[in-house]
N, C-alpha and C positions, 0 to 999 in steps of 0.2 A: 383593368376591373373598371368596370362601371359603378354606376352610382352608389347603389348599395354598400358592397366592400367600401369603397371611397370612403364612406362617408362612417359604418361602423367597425373595420377592422383597424382603420391606424389609431382609435383611443384605445382599445386593445393590444398593440401594440406598445401602447404607452404605459397601459398598464403590465408588460410583462418585460419589457426588455427590462426591467434592472431588479430583475428577478435572477440574476446569476446569470452562470454558464450551463447551457441544453445542455439535457445528457442525452447519450449516445443512441443515436435510434433503435428500439426495439423490432422485433417483427411482427410487431403485433399495436393497433394504437394504442395510444396510451391516455389513459384520461387526466382530467386535470381537478381542483377547486373540490367544491362540498356536492361530489356528486349525488350525494341522496335526497338532493331537491327534487330531483327527477323522477323520485321513487313511483310519482304520481303522474307523472309524463307516460300518455297514449297515443299512439299516433297509429289514422288510419293509412294506410297510401293509398294514394289514387293517379300514380302513372307518371312520368315525368314531364309533363306537359302542366301540371293544376299541383297544387300544394297538398301538401298532407292533411287531413281531419287532425284535426289537435284538441286533446284532455289534458288539464292540470289544473290542482289543487291553487286557487288563486287568494292573492300575491306572493307573486312567484319575487323573491329577493334571494340575494348574491351578496357577499362583501369582495368577492375575488371573483378573477375571470373560472370558470367553467366550463369544464367539456364533456365528452360521450359518446362512442355509438350508442344509441340506445336500439336501433336493430340493424343487423349486419348484413350486406347483399352479400352475392352466391356469384361474387364475379372474380376478378383475380388481382393481389395484393397492390395498393397505389406501391409507389417505389420513390426514395430522394432525388430528386432534380426532374421528377415529372412535372408533368400539369395537369392541375384534377381540371376537370370539367364539372361546375357544379350550379343548382341553385339553389332560393335560399325562399324560405317567408319567414320574416324579419315579424316579432309579435311582440305587447305590450305586457309584460310581467305581472300589469297590475292586474289587467282587467280581460287578459288575450285579443284584444283588440289589432285589426293586421297596420302594422305601420307601412308595410311595402311586403312584397313580391314578383319576382324575377322567372314563379315558372312556367305562365305563358310564355316567355320573351325566350332569347336565346339566352345560352348558359353563363357562366360567369366564370372565366378560368383566373386560379387559383396558382401561380409557380412554386414548388416544392424546395423552392434553390437554397444554396450558403445562407443569402442573404436573410430570407423566412426564420431558417432554422436560428438565426442568432438574435432575430429582434424580440420573437413571437414563437418560443419553445413551445409553449401551449400548442396553436395553433396548428405547427407542422407536427410536432407530434404524438398529435391526434391523430392527421388527416393521414401521415406516412403507417403503413398498415393495415390500416384500413380496407378493407373491399369495396370494389364496384359497386355501385344501389346498395348502397351501406346509408340512414340517414346519420349527421351525426345532431346533437343539441347542443346549442351553446349559448352559457347565461354572460349578458355584458354589467353589471355591477350600475346600479342607476346612481346618478349625483344630484346633491342638498344644491336645494337653492343658495345663490352666492346673495352679497352683498351687495351688486353691482345689479344685483335686479334678476338674474335669471334662473326662471321658475325651475323647479326639481324634476329631473327626469327620473323616473320609473326603471328598475332593472328590467335588461330589452332580452328579449329569447329568440334566435335563430335557430329553425331546425334545416338544415343545409342536407342535399339529398347529392351523392358522388353518381357523378352520371356515367363518366368518361374519365381515364386517361393519355395521355399521347408524351410519349419519350423526346426531349427538349434537346436540340439536334445541338451542339457546341459550334459557335463561332470559329471560322477560319481563322488562320494567322494572318494572312494571308491573299491577296486574290490569285483564283485558278481561275484559264480558261485560255482560250485562246486568242491571241494577242492579234489586234485591227489595226490598220492602219486608217488616220484620220485625215478629212479633204483639208488642201492647204487652208490658207486663211484662219487659223483659231490658235489659240494660244496656246502651247507648246509642251512638251510633256517629259521630264529624266526625271531617273533617279540616280539622287547622287551614294555616295560608297556606303552609304545603310540601308540605301534599300530604299528611301525614301522620296517620296516627289516631290518635286520641284518644278515651279512654274513660269515660266517665257510669256509674257503677254509684247513683245516686239513685233509691232506692225501687226495686232488684229485688230479687229475695227470696232465699234462699237457694235450692240448686238443691235436688230430688228425683232426679235422675239428670243426665244428661250431653248439655246442651243441644249441639249443631250445628248455625246457622240461616246459612245462606247470606246474604250480603249482598251481593257481586256474584254472578251465577251464569256460571261461567266458561265457553266452548265445545270447549275446550281436551280432552285425554285424560282418563280418568278415571283417578282414585291407589289403585292396588291398594297394601296393605299392607308387600308387599315392597319399596316403589319407594322411593329415595332422594328425597328434597324438597330443592327449591333457595325459600324463603319471605322474607317479610320477616314479622317480629311483633312485637307489643307485647301484653305482660301484665299484671296488675292485680291486687293483692288487693280482692274482691270484698267484706271487711269492711273501709272507710276507703277504699280505690280508689287506694292508691299502688303506683304503679309499679317493678315488681322487675326487669323485663329488658324491654331493645327492639333490635332486630336497627336498628331506623330510627337509633336513637344508636345507632351505633357504624359505620356508613354503608356499609354493604352485606349483602345477604343473606345468608341462612347455608345451610348447604347440612348435610343427617343421613338416614340411613335412619330411615322410619317404627318400624322394630324396635326400636329404639335411643331412644325418649324415652318421657313422661310416657303412661300407656292412654290415658287421655282422650282424648292429641293421635292416638295409634294407629286409635282406636275415633271419635274424632270425624273423620278427616279421609279417611280409606279410604274410597273412593264419593267424592268432594267432584273438582274436573275444573280441571282447571289453566287460572289464569285468576282462578280464584275468590279473593271474601276471604271468610273465616270465621269469626263470630261462635265464641265456645267458652266455654262456660259449664261449669266442672270440676268437679265433687265431689272434697272433700278425700281420699276412697280412689280416686279416678282419677289423683291430683295426686302430694303427696307426704307425706300421710299426717296426722298430728297431729301427727308431728316438725317435719315442713316442711322446707325446703331453704333456708337464705340467710334471704330477706326473702320467698322465698314460701312462704304462711301461706296454711290452712286451704281455700275452694273459693278456685277462679283464674279467671280470666275472659283472653280472649285472642283480638285481631284477628290473623285470617293469611293472608298474601297469599301463592296459591299460585303460583312462578312457574318453575315447572318441577318434572319429572321422569329420571326413568333408573333 
């Protein structure tokens, strides 16, 4: 999620996460809060690339997170475990001034998964069961000034349009594809009795450039640098072969944006395919540099199973 959701939604999660267990989703969108506050709200639709015209009685003030569908679309209903692509116009409840407008840009992606359902049942239950093309109004309570000097913040009004949805593909349990024989001179990889890859660095020279070698070539979607990956991986130091990290040891895959990892991963995994097992030999300048990080020092070797992207 980009800046607007990253700034505004976490505050709402804190307000709603303590509200008890979420109810089972109903087949239609569920409103929450003091929705009578939206009685004066009128929207004029300006298409998908321009924020709506908005009229409401000012100031708008709420004491609890409040959300409802204010205009219903005519598309399919949004389902659990889908990604809703949305645009948001954020306004000050005090005077209606624009705080941010994402309509002219690319849509935001909101994944309607179990995590959101648990952390923010208000958001989850409003989106699940709404229709594509609908506009939702979300009012977030203002904040009083603090003794530390932070200024008071008015209620924020978000007008959210559901532009489209897509299903979330479930990650693979293990790599799937065609086995590839790597060239000589690289670290070698074998699976132990539990099916976990183990890396041997015997005789492997220091890399002069990044190596990204398929061990299994998957047949799934191609990874883009902007993707969020679900992977299993193990990492060792090339000098000595000491293991410094492993998702296998933690018993569950890891998920992360490919833009938020070391350059060796970003460069080495972009262009690979879901289902692949990839051997990465990463020079230290594409890892953590001379200083290292924790037990990861110098040139590094990874085996990465690409289980899913989103």
